[in-house]
N, C-alpha and C positions, 0 to 999 in steps of 0.2 A: 344383579350379582348372585351367584349361587351361595347358599348358606347364610343369606342376610335376611333381616327382618325389615319390613316396610312400615313406618309409622307416620301418621299424619298429625300435624300440630296446627292449632289455630294461633296465629301470632297477633298480639295486640300492640297498639302504639305506633305502628308504621304510618308515616305520613307521606312518603314519596319513594321513588325508585331506589334512591341511594340508601334508604333505611333497609329495604329488602336485600340490597346487595351486601350490606354490612352483616345482616343476620346470616345470609347464605355463606359468606366468607368465613365467619366464625365457626359455623357448624361444620363446614368442609375441612377446617383445620384439625378437627378431632380425628383421632386414628380410627379407621374402619367406618367412616361416615361419608356418605355422598348425599347432599341435600340440594333441593330446588325450592326457592322461596318465591311465591307469586304475590306481588303487591296488590293486584286487583281482587283476588279471592281471599287475601289475607291468610294464606295457608302455606305451610312448609311440608313438602313430601320428602321424608328422610329414609334412605336405605342405610341400615347400620348393622354391624356385627352383633351377634347375640349377647356378647359380653358388655356391649355399650347399652346401658339401661335408658329407658325413657326419661327417668329423673335427671340423668346426666345431660341429656339433650335440652330439657327444659331449663336446667341450671345455666347452661351456656347461653341460651337466649336471654335469660334474665340478667346475666352479667353484662350482656351487650346493651342493656337498657330498655328491653321490651318485655312483654309478658308472653307466656306460652302455656298451652294446655291441650290435652287430647280432646277432640270434639266430642260432645255428648251425643249419644245415639238420638236420631230424630224422633220426637214424640208427636203424636197426632195433635194438630192445633184445634182448639175449641173455636166455635163460631166467633166468640168475642175476640180471641187472639188473631184470627184470620183478618178481621176488619181493623185491628189496631195498627197505629202508625209505628214505624221503627223509632224507638226512643232516642237512638243516637242521631238519626236524621232530624227528629223534632228538636233536639237540643241545639243542633247546628243551625237549623232554621231560625230558632229564637235568637241566637247570638247574632246571626246575619241581619235579621229585621231590626233589632235594637241598634246595631252598629250603623246600618244604612240610614235610619231615621236621624241619628245624631250627626253622621258624617256629611249628609247632604247639605245642610246650611253652611258647614265649614268650607266645603269645596266651592259652593256658590259664592260666598263672601270673598274667597281668595281669587276666583276667576273673573268676577265682575266688580272692578274698582268702584263703579257708580253706587253699588250697594253698601260700600264701606262707610260706617259712621264713626264718630269719636268713640274710642275704646272698643271697637269691634273685635280687636285681636284677643281681648280678654274673654269675650263670649266664645270665640273660636277655641280658646284653651279649655274652657269649661266643658264644651261639647266634645272636643277631640280626646280629652284625657280618658274618659271611660272606654272609648272605642279602642285606643291604643293599649290600655292596661288590662281591661276586661275582655273586650272583643278579640284582642290579639293574644290573650293568655295561653291558648293551646300552642301557639308558635313559640312563645317565650319559654313555656314549661318544657317543651320538647327540645328546644335549643340548649337549655340548661342541662337537661339529662344527657344530651349528646356531648356537651362540653365536659361533664364529669367523666365520661367514658373516652375522652380524647378524640371525639369524632365531630364531623360537621355534615349537616344535611340541608335540604331545602329550607327547613324551619330556621336553621342558623342564618341563612341569607335573609329571610323575611324579618326575623327578629332583630338582627343587627341593623338592617336597613331602616326599619320603622322606628326603632329606639334611637338610632342616630339622628333621624329627622326630628323626632320629638325632643330629644336632649338638646339639639342645636337651638330649637325654638325656645325652650325654657331659658337657655343661656342668653339668647337675644332679647327675650322679654324682660328678664330680671336683672341682667348685668349689662346688656347692650342698650341700643336706642329704640328697639322695636316696641317697648312698652309705653312709649310716650303718647299722650293723647293727641289725636289728629294724625297719627301715622297712617300712611296709605301704602298699598302693596299691589304691584302689577302681577300678571300671570304670563309666563312665557313657556312655550312648548319645548324650548331648548334650555341648556344650562344657564342659570341666572348669574350675571356678572356684577350684581350690585354689591354694596358694602355689606359684609357679612354680619355686622352687629345690628343691622336693621332688617334682616331677612328672616322670616319664619317659614317653617315647612309643615305646619299643622295639617294643611290639606293633603300633603303627601303622606304623612303618617296615617291619618284617618282614612284617606281614600284607598291607599294600598291595602290596609287591613280589610276594609270592606270588600274590595274587588277580589282579594284572595279568598276571603270567606265565601263570596259568591261562587267563585270557581270551585272551591271544595264542596259546597252544597250541591251544585249542579253535577259535579263529578260523582258524588256519593249517590245521588238520585239516579243518575244514568247507570252506575255500576249495579244498583239494585235492579233496575230494568233489565240490564244485560244478563243478570243471573236468574231472571224470572222464569225462563224456559226450563232450567234445571229444577228449580223449586216446584214448578207445576208438575214436572215429571215425577218427582219424589213424593208429591202429595196425591198422585193418581190412585194409590191403593185404597182399598176399602178399609174402614176403621173397625168394623165388627162383621160377624158372619153367623148365619143360622146353620149349625152343625146337627146332623142326624145322629143322636145318641140315645140308646136305650129306648128305641121305638118312637121317639119324639124329637122335636126341634128344640135346640138349646142355643140361644144367642150368646156368643163368646167373643172376646177381642181376637182380632186376626192373629196376634202373636201366639194364641193358645191352640191354633189349628195345627193338626199333625198330618204328616204324609199318609195317604191311604184313607183318610176320613172322608165321608160323604157330606156335602153341604148343599144347601138350597139357594138358588139365585132367582129372585122374582123379577118381573118386568120393572125396568127403571133402576135396578140395583147394579152396583159394580161387582164383577167377579172377583172373589177374594184372593185367589191365587191360581197359578198354572195348574191345569188338570185336564181330565177327560170327561166328557158328558156321558152319563150312564142312563139318563132318563130325560125325555122331553125334547122339544125342538123349538128353535127360536132364531131370531136375527140378532147378531152381536155387533155393536158399534165399536170399531177398533180405531176410529179416527185420531183420538188423542195420542195413541201409541204408535200408529203406523203412518198417519197422514192420509189414509185411504178413506174417501168420503162415503162410499157405499157400505152399508152393513153386510156382514158375512153371515150366510145361513149355516146353522150348526144343528146337528142331531146326535142321537146316541152314537158314541164312537168318535166324535169330533174332538180334537184338542182345542182348548180355549186358554187364553192368556189373562193373568191377573191384571186388574186395572181397567179392562174393557167393560162396556156397559151392555147389560142384557136389555134388548129393546122390546121384545114381545112376550114370548111364552115362558112358562116356569121350567127351570132346568135343575137337575140334580147332577152335581159334578163330584168326581173323585179327585181329591187333592193330590197333585203330583209333586212339584217342587214348592217348598215354602221358604219364607224368610229371605235371606240374602241370595238364595239359589234361584229365585224366580226370575223370569225374563225381564220384568220391570226393574227389579233391584239391580240386575246385571247391566241393564241399559243405563240406569242412573249412575252406576259406578264407572262405566266406560266414559260417559260424558264428563264426569267430575275429574277423572284422571287426565282426559284430554285437555281440560281447562287449566290444570295445574302445571302442564308442561310448558316448554319454551321453544320457540322457533330459533333457528340459527341466528337470524337477524336480531332477535331480542337479546340473545346472549352478548352480542357485540354492544348493544345499547346499554346493557347492565354494566359491562366493563367500563364503558365511558362514564356512566353515572357515578360509579364508585370513586373516580378521580376528579369528576367534574366540579363538585362543590369546593374542595380545597383549591382547585385551580382558579375558580371564580373569585375566591377571597383574595388570592394573590393578585389577580387582574385588577380588582377594586383598589387594593393598596397601591399598585403601580399607577393606576389612573389618578388617584389622589396625589401621589408624588409628582407625576408628570405635570398636572395642572398647576400645582403649587410652584414647581420649578420653573414653569414657563411664564410666571408672573401674572396669570389670569385672575388670581385672587382666590381666597379661601372659599367663597360662596360657590364659584363655578367648579372648583375642585371637589367640594363636598357633594354638590348636585350630581355631577358625573359619576362619582364613586358610588353613591346610593342607587343611582339608576342601574349601574352594572350589577349590584347585588340583587336588585329586585327582578330585573328582566331575565336573569340567567337561570331561574329555578327549573330543574330538569323534570318537572312533573309530566309533561307531554311525552317525554322519552319513556318514562316508566309505564305509561298507560297505553302506549301505541299498540303493543302486541296483546297484552292480556284482555283488554276490552274487546278487541276484534275477535279473539278466540272465544271469549265468553258468549258473545252474541252469535257468532258463526256456528259454534258447536251446539248451542242451545236451539237455534233455528233448525239445525240439522235434525236434532232429536224430535222436534215437533213434526218434521216431514218424514220421519222414519229413517234417518241417515245418522249412523253413529261414527264419528271421526275419532280414531284412537289416540291421536296426538298431533302436535304442531308439525312434526317432521313429515307427516303424511301430506301436508299441504304442499311442501316443496316437490314431492314426488308427482303430484297430479299435474304440475306445470310442465314436467319434462316428458311425460308419457306420450308415445306416438302410436303404439299398437295395443289393441285390446283383444285378449284371448277369451272367448266365451265357451264355457262348458255347455254341451247341448242339453243333456237330460236334467230337467229341474230348473234350468236357467233360461234357455231359449224355448224349451218345450215344457209342458206341465209336469212331466215326470210320472204321469199316470196314463195307463192305457185307456183309450177312449174309442167308442164305436163311431167311426167316421163315415161309413157308407153302407147302404143296404141295397143288394142287387138281386131281386127275386127272379127265378127262372120263369120261362113262359108257362102260363097256366097256374102260377102260384101268386096268391095275394101277399102284398108286402106285410100287412099286419099279421097274417097267419105265419109267415116266415119268422117274424120277430117273436111271436108267441111261442112257437116251437123251440127256437134256439134259446130264448130267454129262460124258458122253463127248465130246459136241460142244463144250461150253463149255471143257473142259480145254485145248483147243488154242488158245484165245484169251487174250490178255493183258489184256483189258478188265477193270476192277475188278468189274463186275457178273458177267461170265463167270466170273472166279476165285471169286467168292462162291458162284455156282451149283455149280461143280465141287466146291469144298471141302465145301459143305453136303450135296450129293448123296452124296459118298463117306462122310461122317460118318454120314448116316442109313442108308446101305447097310451100314455096318460094315466098310468096306474102305479100304486106303490109296488116295489119289488116283491113284497110279501104276498101280493095277490096273483103272481104268476102261477100257473098250474104246477103241482108237485109230481115229478116223474116217478114211475115205478121201475124197480130193477135197475137202478142207476149204477153205472160202472165207469170208472176212470181207466182209460187205456194209456199207460205212461208214454209220453212223448208223441202221442198221436191225436188224442182228443177224448171225447166222452160219448157214451151211448146210454139209452134208457127208453122206457115206454111212456109216451105222452098221449093221453086220450085214447089209449088202446093201440096206438101206432108206434112202431120201432123207429126212433129218431137217432141219427148220427150227427155229431158236430165236431169238426176238427180238421186235420190236414187231409190233403188229397189221398195220402197213403191209407188212411183209415177207411175212406170210401171205396178205394180200389180193393181193399181186403174183403169188402162185402159185395164186390162185383157191381158197384154203382157206377154208371157211366157219367163222366163229367165232360160237359161241352168244351171244345177248344176255346182258348182266349180267357178262361177264368183265371184270375190272379192267383199265383201259387202261394203267396203269403197270406191269403185271406182265410177266414173260418168258413169251411164249406158245410152245407147242411143237406141231409137227405132224410126222406120219410118213406118207410116201407120199400126201400130199395130204389127210390126215384129221387134224382137230384132236385132240390127245391130252390137253391140259390146260394149266394155267398155274402158274408159280412166282412167289411174292411175294418180292422182295428189297428190303431197306431197311437204312438205317443204324440198327442196333438201339440202343435205349435201354439204358444200363448198368443192371445189376440193382440197384445201390445208389443210383441217382439220386433216386428218389422219397423214400427215407429221408433222403438228404442235404438235399433241399429242405425236408422237414419239420423237420429239425434247424436249418436256417438260419432258418426262420420262428420256431422256438422261441427263437432268440437276438434276436428282435425285428426281423429283417430282412425287407424286401419283395422277393421274387425277381422278376426280369424275364428273359425268354428273348430273346436277341438272335441273329439268324441271317441269312445271305444266302439261305436256302432260301425256297421258296414258302410263303405264309401257311398254306395247307391242311396242308402237311407239318409246319410249325412248331407249329400249334395242336394237331395230333394228339399230338405229342411233349409239349407243355406240359400237355395234359389227362392224359397218362399219368403225369407226375411231380408234378402238383399245382401248376402255375404258372398264374396268372390273366392276367398282363400279358405280351403277346408283341409284339416288334418284329421284323418279317420283311422279306424282299426288300431287305436292306441290303448295299450294296457294301462290300468290305473297307476301302476308304479312308474310308468314312462312319461306321465304328464309333466312332472317337474323337469325332466330331461328336454322335453319339447320347448318349455319356457326358456331353459338355459340356452338351447340352440338358437332361438330367436334373439336372445340377448347377445350371443356371440356374433350374430349378423349385424350388430350395431343398433338394434332396436331397444327402446325403453318400454318395457312390457307391463301392462295392467292385466290381471287375471280375474275373471268373474266366475265363481263356482259355488256349489252348495253342499257337496257330499264329503264324506270322510276321505274318499279317494282324490279329492281336490286339495286337501289340506297342504300337502307338500308343495304343490304347484303355487298355491296362494302365498305360501311363505317364501318361495323362491322368486316370485315376480317382484318387480320394482314397486308395484302397488297391488295389493290383494283386496278384492271386494267380495265379501261373502253375502249370499242371500240369507236373510234372517230366518227364512222358512227351512233352512238346511240344518246341518248337524253342528253340535258344539265344537267339534274338532275344526271344522271349516271356519267358524266364527272366530275361534281363538287364534287361528293362523293368519287372519286377514288384518288389513289396516283400516278398512272401512266396512261397516256392516250395514246392509240394506234390510231394514226390518220387514218390509213388504217383499213378496215374491214377484215383484214387477221389475223387469229389466230396465224400464224407463227411468227408474230411480237411480240406476248406475250413472246415467248421463247427468241427472240432477246432482248427484253426489260430487261428480268431478267439477261441474259448474260451480257449486257452492264452495268447494275447496279452493278452486282457482279465484273465486270472488273474495273469499276470506283472506287468501294470501295477498291479493292485490290491495285489499284494504289495509293490511298490516304494513305493506311496503309504502303505501301512500301516507299512512300515519307517521311512519319513521322518517320519511322524506320531509314531511312538514316539520316534525319535531327537530330534526337535525338542522334543516334549513333555517328555521326560526331562530334557533340559538346562534348559528353561524352568522346570520345577518344582523341580529339585534345587538349582540355584544359590542361589535365595533361602533355601532351608532351610539350606544350608551356611553362607551368610553370616550368617544369624540365630543361628548356634550351636546348631542343632537336630540336627546330625549329627556323630557321632564320625568322624574321618578314616578309620579302618579300615572302618567300615560304608560310608563313601563309596567306598572302593576296591573293596569287594565289589560294590556296586551298579553302579559304572562297568563292571567286568568283565562283570557279568550283562547289561548293556545291549547290549554288542557281541555276546555269545553269543546273546542273544534274537533280534537282527536276522538273524544268519547262520542260526540254527535255523529261523526263520520262512521264510527264502528256501528252505531245503532241503526244505520241505514240497512245493514244486513238483515234486520228483522223483517224487511219488506221483500226479501228474496222469495220468488215464486218458483 
């Protein structure tokens, strides 16, 4: 929204999706506030009017029964901190282990009558009490907090269910017949119809608390794994840097590095920030940032990205962007924003979760009333009602989308694919046409020497030496391509080419100068014609023609070379059911030659930069759902207009800002990977939601009908959450 401020808050105390829904609802009731609360990341993203202060937002969350604070800026971890366990996870594991050790004999005694000895029930009470009262304390505490705020969440269901089973057991032991020596107790998978005064449910109370603690622990551990990719991305940066100041090297924290300063990167060190190499040459490992396995060669003038590792030589780099403006920081921010969003399907799940818990409490009461009214007895009525409370927890619903998004976007970041938000996933499923910008996307975007054709009587190496020497003195892109290509084919550095004398640039035609005492011309046919140089028939008119002392020596073909991987990428896009279209401002003949090389049938050429968005709109009017892949400023409008915009990360900030997906590598194959990953993530979200909805829809009637023992219900509920998180974690194996 224009004129609004965006604030991120860390929310504490949430235990399920309905907690997140409550916080979100309360924040959205404030004037000028639009909030999204994510249960999996435990964060709220709040857009608010400037007059609404952060303190007011925090106060609203606190009034709702939770804690809120602005996240502290990330600080570099010490080696000790990096290896340390998460204290919350450790506390949860301790509570789970103690509860499991105490609950196991209780469950065993209840399920196997042959193990029951005289007064076994009192041992069960001694073992079950710490599990219910201490092990289940987080549920009871949260339920009490919610009750004070007039709300009910999953903790309410667990707390009411386990305390009811425990309270019934106390009544039966102290006031009923269950405390008599010699009492024996059978175990039934369905609702027990025995006399209520002799029935105890200690195994239900202890078992349910243990199973739900197990579910919480596995869920917390899986959520930590799910966010590992983002944490790894944020920790990629160097911690300190050797800056050149006052003639010497000074090692300072990265935060003290300023734009324009020179810093040294030795072999094995991380590059501190984005910049340009001013001295040295090396290979740089960009794999952690882009997913590209082969190191990239860099030399003076090459741009480098912070977070990448210098593999071989010593480099001196001039700092370009620092802090939050670096490519790494912007990548991490994009991933984090994507993980805090919600897909349309999750919004539906949230609306259901908000009313689900109160509805379940009513269903449990109705179940109790029905069984009592039907004459089945208090025990059967109580068992069925407790089973309803325990099996209906909507944990899986709340975890379905956030965990898949966490893992999917994190895996994307590892592979050099940045997904801007969950709504992007929906777009990838519908797309049927992919428009590819030619220059910089399908082609390298750089002029390259592609062919050498010496005339009769001229040696190829001599032709390359003459043309390379002359063109090296020119700044024209074609001239630079000829000089670089000639030096490469001759096997020498560009600086070792001969230096021409009397060099002259002839605007629009080419260059002339003296090399080794001979007058050399290099350029268009018109330049040679003006000097009366005869050019044989059949020489390509678009080539660079070379003459020495009035005699034609040969021609050099220069073109914007097609990337090695573009043909494979187009084949992969076709394999995803997409129809590729080549879009370019180049002449049709050039465009069709490129299209034929990579396997594209549909070409739209001679398009001005401002007309590209119009082409996308025209395709949309034909009924197509369009994805656009581009990299330049002139692609930004088309990327924004398309149903799905994919920007090559090697391109401009304007293109990246306008896109939905950013491909960090300049490899078109990643576009196919991005669409595959997005579709796989969306399919995982839908599978999770289908399971979560289906589980609750199927389980509630079974519990209400008395066909589930509450302890089995607790185990099933815990399994449901673990299943959803585990299903999401399969995205980590995406290749």
